[in-house]
Structure formats: structure tokens, C-alpha cells
All heavy atoms as TSV, in Angstrom:
chain	resi	resn	atom	element	x	y	z
A	1	MET	N	N	-23.501	-51.567	-309.713
A	1	MET	CA	C	-24.391	-52.694	-309.700
A	1	MET	C	C	-25.830	-52.179	-309.777
A	1	MET	O	O	-26.221	-51.321	-309.010
A	1	MET	CB	C	-24.173	-53.489	-308.423
A	1	MET	CG	C	-25.195	-54.566	-308.225
A	1	MET	SD	S	-25.136	-55.176	-306.565
A	1	MET	CE	C	-24.708	-56.827	-306.837
A	2	ALA	N	N	-26.583	-52.683	-310.678
A	2	ALA	CA	C	-27.976	-52.276	-310.852
A	2	ALA	C	C	-28.885	-53.231	-310.104
A	2	ALA	O	O	-28.615	-54.425	-310.007
A	2	ALA	CB	C	-28.336	-52.261	-312.323
A	3	LEU	N	N	-29.951	-52.686	-309.578
A	3	LEU	CA	C	-30.931	-53.495	-308.865
A	3	LEU	C	C	-32.211	-53.505	-309.688
A	3	LEU	O	O	-32.772	-52.456	-309.989
A	3	LEU	CB	C	-31.192	-52.914	-307.479
A	3	LEU	CG	C	-32.221	-53.643	-306.642
A	3	LEU	CD1	C	-31.741	-55.057	-306.331
A	3	LEU	CD2	C	-32.458	-52.886	-305.352
A	4	ILE	N	N	-32.645	-54.672	-310.053
A	4	ILE	CA	C	-33.856	-54.794	-310.857
A	4	ILE	C	C	-34.894	-55.544	-310.034
A	4	ILE	O	O	-34.614	-56.604	-309.475
A	4	ILE	CB	C	-33.585	-55.560	-312.166
A	4	ILE	CG1	C	-32.534	-54.820	-312.981
A	4	ILE	CG2	C	-34.871	-55.762	-312.945
A	4	ILE	CD1	C	-32.061	-55.571	-314.203
A	5	THR	N	N	-36.076	-54.976	-309.953
A	5	THR	CA	C	-37.147	-55.656	-309.227
A	5	THR	C	C	-38.372	-55.744	-310.121
A	5	THR	O	O	-38.498	-55.025	-311.105
A	5	THR	CB	C	-37.535	-54.892	-307.943
A	5	THR	OG1	O	-38.110	-53.653	-308.317
A	5	THR	CG2	C	-36.330	-54.658	-307.048
A	6	ASN	N	N	-39.260	-56.604	-309.755
A	6	ASN	CA	C	-40.508	-56.771	-310.494
A	6	ASN	C	C	-41.683	-56.124	-309.754
A	6	ASN	O	O	-42.827	-56.342	-310.114
A	6	ASN	CB	C	-40.812	-58.254	-310.714
A	6	ASN	CG	C	-39.827	-58.880	-311.671
A	6	ASN	OD1	O	-39.315	-58.188	-312.538
A	6	ASN	ND2	N	-39.574	-60.155	-311.517
A	7	ARG	N	N	-41.380	-55.361	-308.719
A	7	ARG	CA	C	-42.454	-54.728	-307.959
A	7	ARG	C	C	-42.992	-53.531	-308.727
A	7	ARG	O	O	-42.227	-52.766	-309.308
A	7	ARG	CB	C	-41.954	-54.251	-306.605
A	7	ARG	CG	C	-41.600	-55.399	-305.683
A	7	ARG	CD	C	-41.295	-54.944	-304.286
A	7	ARG	NE	N	-40.324	-53.860	-304.298
A	7	ARG	CZ	C	-40.009	-53.147	-303.237
A	7	ARG	NH1	N	-40.572	-53.390	-302.093
A	7	ARG	NH2	N	-39.125	-52.184	-303.314
A	8	PRO	N	N	-44.306	-53.345	-308.679
A	8	PRO	CA	C	-44.877	-52.156	-309.324
A	8	PRO	C	C	-44.506	-50.898	-308.556
A	8	PRO	O	O	-44.197	-50.945	-307.368
A	8	PRO	CB	C	-46.382	-52.410	-309.279
A	8	PRO	CG	C	-46.578	-53.387	-308.184
A	8	PRO	CD	C	-45.329	-54.210	-308.109
A	9	LEU	N	N	-44.539	-49.801	-309.259
A	9	LEU	CA	C	-44.229	-48.518	-308.638
A	9	LEU	C	C	-45.153	-48.273	-307.461
A	9	LEU	O	O	-46.363	-48.439	-307.563
A	9	LEU	CB	C	-44.406	-47.391	-309.670
A	9	LEU	CG	C	-44.021	-45.998	-309.202
A	9	LEU	CD1	C	-42.531	-45.958	-308.870
A	9	LEU	CD2	C	-44.334	-44.973	-310.274
A	10	GLY	N	N	-44.618	-47.891	-306.321
A	10	GLY	CA	C	-45.422	-47.607	-305.141
A	10	GLY	C	C	-45.547	-48.793	-304.207
A	10	GLY	O	O	-46.100	-48.664	-303.134
A	11	ALA	N	N	-45.052	-49.941	-304.578
A	11	ALA	CA	C	-45.125	-51.102	-303.704
A	11	ALA	C	C	-44.265	-50.862	-302.473
A	11	ALA	O	O	-43.170	-50.332	-302.558
A	11	ALA	CB	C	-44.648	-52.342	-304.446
A	12	GLY	N	N	-44.758	-51.249	-301.346
A	12	GLY	CA	C	-44.012	-51.085	-300.102
A	12	GLY	C	C	-44.315	-49.791	-299.373
A	12	GLY	O	O	-43.885	-49.595	-298.251
A	13	PHE	N	N	-45.057	-48.893	-299.982
A	13	PHE	CA	C	-45.353	-47.628	-299.311
A	13	PHE	C	C	-46.417	-47.783	-298.238
A	13	PHE	O	O	-46.548	-46.945	-297.367
A	13	PHE	CB	C	-45.752	-46.547	-300.316
A	13	PHE	CG	C	-44.572	-46.021	-301.087
A	13	PHE	CD1	C	-44.427	-46.289	-302.430
A	13	PHE	CD2	C	-43.595	-45.292	-300.450
A	13	PHE	CE1	C	-43.330	-45.830	-303.129
A	13	PHE	CE2	C	-42.488	-44.814	-301.133
A	13	PHE	CZ	C	-42.356	-45.088	-302.483
A	14	GLY	N	N	-47.180	-48.855	-298.271
A	14	GLY	CA	C	-48.164	-49.111	-297.220
A	14	GLY	C	C	-47.475	-49.297	-295.881
A	14	GLY	O	O	-47.924	-48.804	-294.860
A	15	ALA	N	N	-46.351	-50.001	-295.898
A	15	ALA	CA	C	-45.586	-50.219	-294.673
A	15	ALA	C	C	-45.001	-48.902	-294.168
A	15	ALA	O	O	-44.982	-48.646	-292.962
A	15	ALA	CB	C	-44.481	-51.234	-294.921
A	16	SER	N	N	-44.553	-48.061	-295.070
A	16	SER	CA	C	-44.007	-46.758	-294.673
A	16	SER	C	C	-45.086	-45.896	-294.037
A	16	SER	O	O	-44.851	-45.224	-293.033
A	16	SER	CB	C	-43.441	-46.020	-295.882
A	16	SER	OG	O	-42.371	-46.722	-296.435
A	17	ARG	N	N	-46.271	-45.940	-294.613
A	17	ARG	CA	C	-47.386	-45.174	-294.081
A	17	ARG	C	C	-47.771	-45.678	-292.690
A	17	ARG	O	O	-48.020	-44.900	-291.780
A	17	ARG	CB	C	-48.568	-45.269	-295.040
A	17	ARG	CG	C	-49.510	-44.134	-294.990
A	17	ARG	CD	C	-50.613	-44.223	-296.026
A	17	ARG	NE	N	-50.545	-45.364	-296.922
A	17	ARG	CZ	C	-50.334	-45.287	-298.220
A	17	ARG	NH1	N	-50.158	-44.133	-298.807
A	17	ARG	NH2	N	-50.299	-46.385	-298.967
A	18	LEU	N	N	-47.791	-47.001	-292.534
A	18	LEU	CA	C	-48.122	-47.604	-291.243
A	18	LEU	C	C	-47.075	-47.228	-290.197
A	18	LEU	O	O	-47.415	-46.855	-289.075
A	18	LEU	CB	C	-48.213	-49.122	-291.375
A	18	LEU	CG	C	-48.478	-49.880	-290.085
A	18	LEU	CD1	C	-49.832	-49.487	-289.502
A	18	LEU	CD2	C	-48.408	-51.369	-290.330
A	19	LEU	N	N	-45.818	-47.295	-290.569
A	19	LEU	CA	C	-44.737	-46.939	-289.654
A	19	LEU	C	C	-44.833	-45.467	-289.254
A	19	LEU	O	O	-44.661	-45.123	-288.080
A	19	LEU	CB	C	-43.390	-47.235	-290.309
A	19	LEU	CG	C	-42.178	-47.242	-289.399
A	19	LEU	CD1	C	-42.342	-48.235	-288.274
A	19	LEU	CD2	C	-40.935	-47.574	-290.215
A	20	ALA	N	N	-45.128	-44.602	-290.204
A	20	ALA	CA	C	-45.289	-43.176	-289.904
A	20	ALA	C	C	-46.457	-42.957	-288.954
A	20	ALA	O	O	-46.377	-42.131	-288.032
A	20	ALA	CB	C	-45.499	-42.388	-291.192
A	21	GLU	N	N	-47.536	-43.696	-289.153
A	21	GLU	CA	C	-48.703	-43.594	-288.266
A	21	GLU	C	C	-48.348	-44.030	-286.850
A	21	GLU	O	O	-48.717	-43.371	-285.876
A	21	GLU	CB	C	-49.849	-44.455	-288.809
A	21	GLU	CG	C	-51.064	-44.531	-287.925
A	21	GLU	CD	C	-51.865	-43.250	-287.872
A	21	GLU	OE1	O	-51.735	-42.414	-288.787
A	21	GLU	OE2	O	-52.625	-43.070	-286.894
A	22	VAL	N	N	-47.624	-45.117	-286.722
A	22	VAL	CA	C	-47.218	-45.609	-285.399
A	22	VAL	C	C	-46.331	-44.581	-284.704
A	22	VAL	O	O	-46.550	-44.246	-283.535
A	22	VAL	CB	C	-46.499	-46.974	-285.516
A	22	VAL	CG1	C	-45.833	-47.363	-284.201
A	22	VAL	CG2	C	-47.474	-48.051	-285.957
A	23	PHE	N	N	-45.334	-44.071	-285.412
A	23	PHE	CA	C	-44.448	-43.077	-284.807
A	23	PHE	C	C	-45.204	-41.792	-284.470
A	23	PHE	O	O	-44.942	-41.154	-283.455
A	23	PHE	CB	C	-43.254	-42.772	-285.722
A	23	PHE	CG	C	-42.164	-43.791	-285.608
A	23	PHE	CD1	C	-41.836	-44.586	-286.687
A	23	PHE	CD2	C	-41.469	-43.961	-284.431
A	23	PHE	CE1	C	-40.837	-45.535	-286.594
A	23	PHE	CE2	C	-40.463	-44.902	-284.318
A	23	PHE	CZ	C	-40.146	-45.700	-285.403
A	24	GLY	N	N	-46.154	-41.415	-285.298
A	24	GLY	CA	C	-46.970	-40.236	-285.012
A	24	GLY	C	C	-47.790	-40.402	-283.747
A	24	GLY	O	O	-47.891	-39.480	-282.934
A	25	ARG	N	N	-48.363	-41.584	-283.575
A	25	ARG	CA	C	-49.150	-41.839	-282.360
A	25	ARG	C	C	-48.276	-41.856	-281.114
A	25	ARG	O	O	-48.673	-41.363	-280.063
A	25	ARG	CB	C	-49.912	-43.158	-282.488
A	25	ARG	CG	C	-51.084	-43.056	-283.428
A	25	ARG	CD	C	-51.812	-44.381	-283.525
A	25	ARG	NE	N	-52.846	-44.322	-284.525
A	25	ARG	CZ	C	-54.143	-44.335	-284.243
A	25	ARG	NH1	N	-54.550	-44.394	-282.999
A	25	ARG	NH2	N	-55.022	-44.267	-285.212
A	26	ILE	N	N	-47.085	-42.428	-281.244
A	26	ILE	CA	C	-46.157	-42.437	-280.103
A	26	ILE	C	C	-45.747	-41.018	-279.750
A	26	ILE	O	O	-45.689	-40.641	-278.575
A	26	ILE	CB	C	-44.926	-43.322	-280.406
A	26	ILE	CG1	C	-45.349	-44.792	-280.463
A	26	ILE	CG2	C	-43.829	-43.114	-279.371
A	26	ILE	CD1	C	-44.271	-45.724	-280.972
A	27	ALA	N	N	-45.463	-40.200	-280.743
A	27	ALA	CA	C	-45.078	-38.807	-280.500
A	27	ALA	C	C	-46.224	-38.036	-279.843
A	27	ALA	O	O	-45.997	-37.254	-278.912
A	27	ALA	CB	C	-44.661	-38.133	-281.800
A	28	ALA	N	N	-47.453	-38.256	-280.302
A	28	ALA	CA	C	-48.610	-37.577	-279.716
A	28	ALA	C	C	-48.814	-38.013	-278.270
A	28	ALA	O	O	-49.102	-37.186	-277.393
A	28	ALA	CB	C	-49.862	-37.857	-280.540
A	29	TRP	N	N	-48.663	-39.319	-278.019
A	29	TRP	CA	C	-48.789	-39.822	-276.646
A	29	TRP	C	C	-47.728	-39.184	-275.741
A	29	TRP	O	O	-48.018	-38.757	-274.628
A	29	TRP	CB	C	-48.633	-41.348	-276.632
A	29	TRP	CG	C	-48.477	-41.897	-275.259
A	29	TRP	CD1	C	-49.459	-42.161	-274.352
A	29	TRP	CD2	C	-47.241	-42.210	-274.605
A	29	TRP	NE1	N	-48.908	-42.636	-273.190
A	29	TRP	CE2	C	-47.545	-42.674	-273.313
A	29	TRP	CE3	C	-45.908	-42.152	-275.001
A	29	TRP	CZ2	C	-46.567	-43.074	-272.410
A	29	TRP	CZ3	C	-44.942	-42.545	-274.100
A	29	TRP	CH2	C	-45.266	-43.005	-272.833
A	30	ASN	N	N	-46.492	-39.096	-276.246
A	30	ASN	CA	C	-45.422	-38.517	-275.445
A	30	ASN	C	C	-45.653	-37.033	-275.198
A	30	ASN	O	O	-45.410	-36.539	-274.096
A	30	ASN	CB	C	-44.068	-38.745	-276.118
A	30	ASN	CG	C	-42.934	-38.416	-275.194
A	30	ASN	OD1	O	-42.855	-38.933	-274.090
A	30	ASN	ND2	N	-42.050	-37.532	-275.634
A	31	ASP	N	N	-46.131	-36.302	-276.198
A	31	ASP	CA	C	-46.439	-34.880	-276.013
A	31	ASP	C	C	-47.501	-34.703	-274.923
A	31	ASP	O	O	-47.381	-33.818	-274.073
A	31	ASP	CB	C	-46.937	-34.251	-277.317
A	31	ASP	CG	C	-45.838	-34.091	-278.346
A	31	ASP	OD1	O	-44.649	-34.211	-277.988
A	31	ASP	OD2	O	-46.176	-33.853	-279.525
A	32	ALA	N	N	-48.535	-35.542	-274.953
A	32	ALA	CA	C	-49.593	-35.460	-273.941
A	32	ALA	C	C	-49.031	-35.788	-272.562
A	32	ALA	O	O	-49.370	-35.139	-271.566
A	32	ALA	CB	C	-50.739	-36.403	-274.292
A	33	ARG	N	N	-48.153	-36.778	-272.483
A	33	ARG	CA	C	-47.541	-37.164	-271.210
A	33	ARG	C	C	-46.711	-36.021	-270.626
A	33	ARG	O	O	-46.826	-35.693	-269.442
A	33	ARG	CB	C	-46.664	-38.399	-271.420
A	33	ARG	CG	C	-46.015	-38.927	-270.160
A	33	ARG	CD	C	-45.007	-40.030	-270.481
A	33	ARG	NE	N	-43.882	-39.546	-271.262
A	33	ARG	CZ	C	-42.816	-38.926	-270.728
A	33	ARG	NH1	N	-42.743	-38.718	-269.434
A	33	ARG	NH2	N	-41.836	-38.519	-271.513
A	34	VAL	N	N	-45.914	-35.392	-271.474
A	34	VAL	CA	C	-45.063	-34.288	-271.013
A	34	VAL	C	C	-45.926	-33.110	-270.560
A	34	VAL	O	O	-45.662	-32.495	-269.521
A	34	VAL	CB	C	-44.072	-33.867	-272.128
A	34	VAL	CG1	C	-43.382	-32.563	-271.791
A	34	VAL	CG2	C	-43.064	-34.966	-272.374
A	35	THR	N	N	-46.971	-32.800	-271.322
A	35	THR	CA	C	-47.877	-31.704	-270.960
A	35	THR	C	C	-48.554	-31.990	-269.626
A	35	THR	O	O	-48.610	-31.133	-268.744
A	35	THR	CB	C	-48.946	-31.499	-272.050
A	35	THR	OG1	O	-48.288	-31.156	-273.267
A	35	THR	CG2	C	-49.932	-30.414	-271.674
A	36	ARG	N	N	-49.069	-33.212	-269.477
A	36	ARG	CA	C	-49.746	-33.605	-268.233
A	36	ARG	C	C	-48.794	-33.498	-267.043
A	36	ARG	O	O	-49.144	-32.968	-265.994
A	36	ARG	CB	C	-50.279	-35.030	-268.370
A	36	ARG	CG	C	-51.197	-35.462	-267.269
A	36	ARG	CD	C	-51.771	-36.857	-267.509
A	36	ARG	NE	N	-52.709	-36.848	-268.621
A	36	ARG	CZ	C	-52.481	-37.414	-269.806
A	36	ARG	NH1	N	-51.362	-38.046	-270.044
A	36	ARG	NH2	N	-53.379	-37.356	-270.761
A	37	LYS	N	N	-47.569	-33.980	-267.218
A	37	LYS	CA	C	-46.581	-33.958	-266.140
A	37	LYS	C	C	-46.214	-32.514	-265.760
A	37	LYS	O	O	-46.122	-32.177	-264.580
A	37	LYS	CB	C	-45.333	-34.731	-266.561
A	37	LYS	CG	C	-44.304	-34.852	-265.482
A	37	LYS	CD	C	-43.131	-35.715	-265.913
A	37	LYS	CE	C	-42.103	-35.811	-264.809
A	37	LYS	NZ	N	-40.967	-36.642	-265.181
A	38	SER	N	N	-46.025	-31.671	-266.770
A	38	SER	CA	C	-45.651	-30.270	-266.512
A	38	SER	C	C	-46.761	-29.519	-265.786
A	38	SER	O	O	-46.501	-28.787	-264.831
A	38	SER	CB	C	-45.322	-29.555	-267.820
A	38	SER	OG	O	-44.216	-30.147	-268.445
A	39	LEU	N	N	-47.986	-29.678	-266.257
A	39	LEU	CA	C	-49.101	-28.976	-265.622
A	39	LEU	C	C	-49.375	-29.522	-264.227
A	39	LEU	O	O	-49.745	-28.770	-263.318
A	39	LEU	CB	C	-50.359	-29.062	-266.484
A	39	LEU	CG	C	-50.329	-28.245	-267.771
A	39	LEU	CD1	C	-51.568	-28.533	-268.612
A	39	LEU	CD2	C	-50.214	-26.754	-267.473
A	40	SER	N	N	-49.197	-30.809	-264.033
A	40	SER	CA	C	-49.427	-31.407	-262.720
A	40	SER	C	C	-48.417	-30.921	-261.688
A	40	SER	O	O	-48.691	-30.930	-260.488
A	40	SER	CB	C	-49.371	-32.934	-262.813
A	40	SER	OG	O	-50.440	-33.413	-263.586
A	41	ALA	N	N	-47.252	-30.500	-262.152
A	41	ALA	CA	C	-46.212	-30.012	-261.245
A	41	ALA	C	C	-46.513	-28.604	-260.727
A	41	ALA	O	O	-45.911	-28.162	-259.747
A	41	ALA	CB	C	-44.863	-30.041	-261.941
A	42	LEU	N	N	-47.439	-27.894	-261.379
A	42	LEU	CA	C	-47.787	-26.540	-260.940
A	42	LEU	C	C	-48.663	-26.593	-259.701
A	42	LEU	O	O	-49.425	-27.542	-259.493
A	42	LEU	CB	C	-48.532	-25.793	-262.049
A	42	LEU	CG	C	-47.769	-25.553	-263.358
A	42	LEU	CD1	C	-48.682	-24.893	-264.377
A	42	LEU	CD2	C	-46.534	-24.717	-263.119
A	43	THR	N	N	-48.566	-25.552	-258.895
A	43	THR	CA	C	-49.450	-25.446	-257.732
A	43	THR	C	C	-50.837	-25.006	-258.187
A	43	THR	O	O	-51.010	-24.526	-259.316
A	43	THR	CB	C	-48.908	-24.414	-256.722
A	43	THR	OG1	O	-48.947	-23.112	-257.340
A	43	THR	CG2	C	-47.476	-24.735	-256.288
A	44	ASP	N	N	-51.806	-25.151	-257.293
A	44	ASP	CA	C	-53.162	-24.704	-257.617
A	44	ASP	C	C	-53.184	-23.208	-257.912
A	44	ASP	O	O	-53.915	-22.752	-258.790
A	44	ASP	CB	C	-54.129	-25.032	-256.474
A	44	ASP	CG	C	-54.409	-26.520	-256.359
A	44	ASP	OD1	O	-54.207	-27.249	-257.349
A	44	ASP	OD2	O	-54.845	-26.958	-255.274
A	45	ARG	N	N	-52.381	-22.459	-257.191
A	45	ARG	CA	C	-52.302	-21.009	-257.411
A	45	ARG	C	C	-51.752	-20.700	-258.807
A	45	ARG	O	O	-52.256	-19.813	-259.505
A	45	ARG	CB	C	-51.416	-20.374	-256.330
A	45	ARG	CG	C	-51.120	-18.919	-256.511
A	45	ARG	CD	C	-52.350	-18.084	-256.444
A	45	ARG	NE	N	-51.984	-16.711	-256.776
A	45	ARG	CZ	C	-52.810	-15.716	-256.821
A	45	ARG	NH1	N	-54.073	-15.907	-256.531
A	45	ARG	NH2	N	-52.398	-14.523	-257.142
A	46	GLU	N	N	-50.716	-21.409	-259.221
A	46	GLU	CA	C	-50.136	-21.194	-260.550
A	46	GLU	C	C	-51.136	-21.569	-261.649
A	46	GLU	O	O	-51.242	-20.860	-262.654
A	46	GLU	CB	C	-48.845	-21.999	-260.700
A	46	GLU	CG	C	-47.709	-21.464	-259.833
A	46	GLU	CD	C	-46.524	-22.395	-259.741
A	46	GLU	OE1	O	-46.714	-23.629	-259.787
A	46	GLU	OE2	O	-45.392	-21.889	-259.619
A	47	LEU	N	N	-51.861	-22.656	-261.444
A	47	LEU	CA	C	-52.888	-23.038	-262.411
A	47	LEU	C	C	-53.973	-21.966	-262.482
A	47	LEU	O	O	-54.451	-21.620	-263.560
A	47	LEU	CB	C	-53.512	-24.392	-262.043
A	47	LEU	CG	C	-52.633	-25.619	-262.285
A	47	LEU	CD1	C	-53.276	-26.852	-261.660
A	47	LEU	CD2	C	-52.393	-25.823	-263.767
A	48	GLU	N	N	-54.357	-21.448	-261.314
A	48	GLU	CA	C	-55.372	-20.393	-261.276
A	48	GLU	C	C	-54.903	-19.150	-262.030
A	48	GLU	O	O	-55.691	-18.512	-262.732
A	48	GLU	CB	C	-55.692	-20.024	-259.820
A	48	GLU	CG	C	-56.808	-19.033	-259.678
A	48	GLU	CD	C	-57.079	-18.663	-258.224
A	48	GLU	OE1	O	-56.759	-19.464	-257.332
A	48	GLU	OE2	O	-57.606	-17.558	-257.998
A	49	ASP	N	N	-53.619	-18.830	-261.920
A	49	ASP	CA	C	-53.067	-17.691	-262.661
A	49	ASP	C	C	-53.201	-17.889	-264.174
A	49	ASP	O	O	-53.303	-16.923	-264.928
A	49	ASP	CB	C	-51.590	-17.477	-262.317
A	49	ASP	CG	C	-51.384	-16.881	-260.922
A	49	ASP	OD1	O	-52.369	-16.375	-260.343
A	49	ASP	OD2	O	-50.242	-16.937	-260.434
A	50	LEU	N	N	-53.202	-19.138	-264.604
A	50	LEU	CA	C	-53.365	-19.455	-266.022
A	50	LEU	C	C	-54.836	-19.599	-266.413
A	50	LEU	O	O	-55.154	-19.833	-267.581
A	50	LEU	CB	C	-52.643	-20.768	-266.356
A	50	LEU	CG	C	-51.123	-20.768	-266.187
A	50	LEU	CD1	C	-50.575	-22.173	-266.364
A	50	LEU	CD2	C	-50.484	-19.812	-267.174
A	51	GLY	N	N	-55.715	-19.479	-265.420
A	51	GLY	CA	C	-57.140	-19.625	-265.689
A	51	GLY	C	C	-57.574	-21.078	-265.771
A	51	GLY	O	O	-58.564	-21.405	-266.430
A	52	LEU	N	N	-56.830	-21.945	-265.101
A	52	LEU	CA	C	-57.102	-23.374	-265.140
A	52	LEU	C	C	-57.351	-23.931	-263.751
A	52	LEU	O	O	-56.982	-23.312	-262.755
A	52	LEU	CB	C	-55.911	-24.130	-265.753
A	52	LEU	CG	C	-55.453	-23.717	-267.139
A	52	LEU	CD1	C	-54.162	-24.431	-267.505
A	52	LEU	CD2	C	-56.539	-24.025	-268.153
A	53	VAL	N	N	-57.964	-25.089	-263.710
A	53	VAL	CA	C	-58.079	-25.862	-262.471
A	53	VAL	C	C	-57.479	-27.233	-262.752
A	53	VAL	O	O	-57.288	-27.629	-263.902
A	53	VAL	CB	C	-59.543	-25.991	-261.988
A	53	VAL	CG1	C	-60.107	-24.643	-261.584
A	53	VAL	CG2	C	-60.412	-26.646	-263.038
A	54	ARG	N	N	-57.175	-27.949	-261.698
A	54	ARG	CA	C	-56.517	-29.238	-261.840
A	54	ARG	C	C	-57.305	-30.206	-262.728
A	54	ARG	O	O	-56.744	-31.009	-263.454
A	54	ARG	CB	C	-56.289	-29.845	-260.449
A	54	ARG	CG	C	-55.161	-30.806	-260.431
A	54	ARG	CD	C	-54.509	-30.931	-259.068
A	54	ARG	NE	N	-53.741	-29.770	-258.647
A	54	ARG	CZ	C	-52.521	-29.456	-259.079
A	54	ARG	NH1	N	-51.936	-30.211	-259.976
A	54	ARG	NH2	N	-51.886	-28.406	-258.622
A	55	GLY	N	N	-58.621	-30.099	-262.707
A	55	GLY	CA	C	-59.464	-30.967	-263.515
A	55	GLY	C	C	-59.345	-30.715	-265.014
A	55	GLY	O	O	-59.806	-31.535	-265.820
A	56	ASP	N	N	-58.757	-29.605	-265.420
A	56	ASP	CA	C	-58.590	-29.284	-266.843
A	56	ASP	C	C	-57.378	-29.970	-267.472
A	56	ASP	O	O	-57.267	-30.038	-268.700
A	56	ASP	CB	C	-58.417	-27.771	-267.035
A	56	ASP	CG	C	-59.637	-26.976	-266.631
A	56	ASP	OD1	O	-60.753	-27.528	-266.706
A	56	ASP	OD2	O	-59.473	-25.798	-266.264
A	57	ILE	N	N	-56.481	-30.487	-266.647
A	57	ILE	CA	C	-55.191	-30.979	-267.140
A	57	ILE	C	C	-55.351	-32.096	-268.168
A	57	ILE	O	O	-54.722	-32.067	-269.232
A	57	ILE	CB	C	-54.285	-31.418	-265.970
A	57	ILE	CG1	C	-53.889	-30.181	-265.149
A	57	ILE	CG2	C	-53.055	-32.161	-266.468
A	57	ILE	CD1	C	-53.110	-30.485	-263.884
A	58	ASP	N	N	-56.189	-33.083	-267.888
A	58	ASP	CA	C	-56.350	-34.193	-268.836
A	58	ASP	C	C	-56.918	-33.716	-270.170
A	58	ASP	O	O	-56.491	-34.171	-271.238
A	58	ASP	CB	C	-57.230	-35.299	-268.257
A	58	ASP	CG	C	-56.487	-36.159	-267.244
A	58	ASP	OD1	O	-55.256	-36.268	-267.353
A	58	ASP	OD2	O	-57.152	-36.718	-266.351
A	59	ASP	N	N	-57.895	-32.802	-270.115
A	59	ASP	CA	C	-58.475	-32.274	-271.359
A	59	ASP	C	C	-57.433	-31.512	-272.176
A	59	ASP	O	O	-57.394	-31.615	-273.405
A	59	ASP	CB	C	-59.661	-31.359	-271.069
A	59	ASP	CG	C	-60.864	-32.120	-270.538
A	59	ASP	OD1	O	-60.954	-33.337	-270.796
A	59	ASP	OD2	O	-61.704	-31.498	-269.875
A	60	ILE	N	N	-56.594	-30.759	-271.496
A	60	ILE	CA	C	-55.540	-30.010	-272.183
A	60	ILE	C	C	-54.555	-30.980	-272.831
A	60	ILE	O	O	-54.178	-30.819	-274.003
A	60	ILE	CB	C	-54.822	-29.052	-271.220
A	60	ILE	CG1	C	-55.776	-27.940	-270.808
A	60	ILE	CG2	C	-53.561	-28.492	-271.844
A	60	ILE	CD1	C	-55.278	-27.106	-269.649
A	61	ALA	N	N	-54.159	-32.009	-272.091
A	61	ALA	CA	C	-53.208	-32.984	-272.619
A	61	ALA	C	C	-53.787	-33.734	-273.826
A	61	ALA	O	O	-53.071	-34.027	-274.781
A	61	ALA	CB	C	-52.816	-33.971	-271.536
A	62	ARG	N	N	-55.090	-34.003	-273.812
A	62	ARG	CA	C	-55.742	-34.693	-274.927
A	62	ARG	C	C	-56.012	-33.761	-276.095
A	62	ARG	O	O	-56.315	-34.214	-277.191
A	62	ARG	CB	C	-57.091	-35.269	-274.470
A	62	ARG	CG	C	-56.992	-36.644	-273.908
A	62	ARG	CD	C	-58.384	-37.227	-273.705
A	62	ARG	NE	N	-58.561	-37.482	-272.282
A	62	ARG	CZ	C	-59.389	-36.821	-271.481
A	62	ARG	NH1	N	-60.181	-35.901	-271.932
A	62	ARG	NH2	N	-59.439	-37.107	-270.214
A	63	GLY	N	N	-55.967	-32.454	-275.839
A	63	GLY	CA	C	-56.265	-31.484	-276.896
A	63	GLY	C	C	-57.746	-31.232	-277.052
A	63	GLY	O	O	-58.185	-30.716	-278.087
A	64	THR	N	N	-58.530	-31.556	-276.025
A	64	THR	CA	C	-59.986	-31.386	-276.099
A	64	THR	C	C	-60.486	-30.262	-275.187
A	64	THR	O	O	-61.684	-30.096	-275.034
A	64	THR	CB	C	-60.714	-32.692	-275.712
A	64	THR	OG1	O	-60.346	-33.065	-274.388
A	64	THR	CG2	C	-60.363	-33.811	-276.690
A	65	TYR	N	N	-59.567	-29.517	-274.603
A	65	TYR	CA	C	-59.958	-28.456	-273.661
A	65	TYR	C	C	-60.604	-27.292	-274.385
A	65	TYR	O	O	-60.131	-26.857	-275.436
A	65	TYR	CB	C	-58.717	-27.950	-272.898
A	65	TYR	CG	C	-59.013	-26.788	-271.991
A	65	TYR	CD1	C	-59.657	-26.979	-270.787
A	65	TYR	CD2	C	-58.647	-25.494	-272.345
A	65	TYR	CE1	C	-59.927	-25.923	-269.937
A	65	TYR	CE2	C	-58.905	-24.422	-271.499
A	65	TYR	CZ	C	-59.555	-24.653	-270.296
A	65	TYR	OH	O	-59.823	-23.591	-269.475
A	66	GLN	N	N	-61.716	-26.831	-273.828
A	66	GLN	CA	C	-62.376	-25.639	-274.336
A	66	GLN	C	C	-62.715	-24.743	-273.149
A	66	GLN	O	O	-63.252	-25.212	-272.156
A	66	GLN	CB	C	-63.651	-25.983	-275.095
A	66	GLN	CG	C	-63.407	-26.785	-276.338
A	66	GLN	CD	C	-64.681	-27.068	-277.098
A	66	GLN	OE1	O	-65.759	-26.567	-276.734
A	66	GLN	NE2	N	-64.586	-27.865	-278.126
A	67	ARG	N	N	-62.372	-23.480	-273.282
A	67	ARG	CA	C	-62.685	-22.544	-272.195
A	67	ARG	C	C	-64.180	-22.448	-272.006
A	67	ARG	O	O	-64.942	-22.351	-272.954
A	67	ARG	CB	C	-62.125	-21.166	-272.504
A	67	ARG	CG	C	-60.631	-21.148	-272.440
A	67	ARG	CD	C	-60.126	-19.733	-272.210
A	67	ARG	NE	N	-58.689	-19.781	-272.115
A	67	ARG	CZ	C	-58.037	-19.731	-270.950
A	67	ARG	NH1	N	-58.697	-19.610	-269.834
A	67	ARG	NH2	N	-56.733	-19.782	-270.921
A	68	GLY	N	N	-64.603	-22.498	-270.756
A	68	GLY	CA	C	-66.032	-22.510	-270.472
A	68	GLY	C	C	-66.585	-21.263	-269.965
A	68	GLY	O	O	-66.400	-20.222	-269.745
């Protein structure tokens, strides 16, 4: 069975792009959540061994951390 449509080539790809963007944002949010949770579970001593303080966790999770 053949399927014939009158849509121009590339029609419908806007929705695919939007869906990919939504899933990408959800994945990024989840990665940040997991990172934040993992680092928050460490003791202050363990964070210090990594050269971090508790206040750095949010910046690291957002990807905006810069060593000072």
C-alpha cells in the first residue's frame, strides 16, 4: 500500500525539533538533579578533599562553576 501526501518535504520536522528540545531540557534538568543530590550526600570533609565547599554545589549542577 502506498501512502501519498501533499505535504512539502520537511513538513512536520518543527514538531520533532520541539520534542527533541523538550526531552533535552528534561535530561539536563535530571542530570543537574542527580549531580546536586550526589554532591549533597558528601560530607564537608569529602567535599574539601575535592577542593569544593557546600556553596559550590548549585554552580556545579548548573554547569557554571569556575575555580576561584
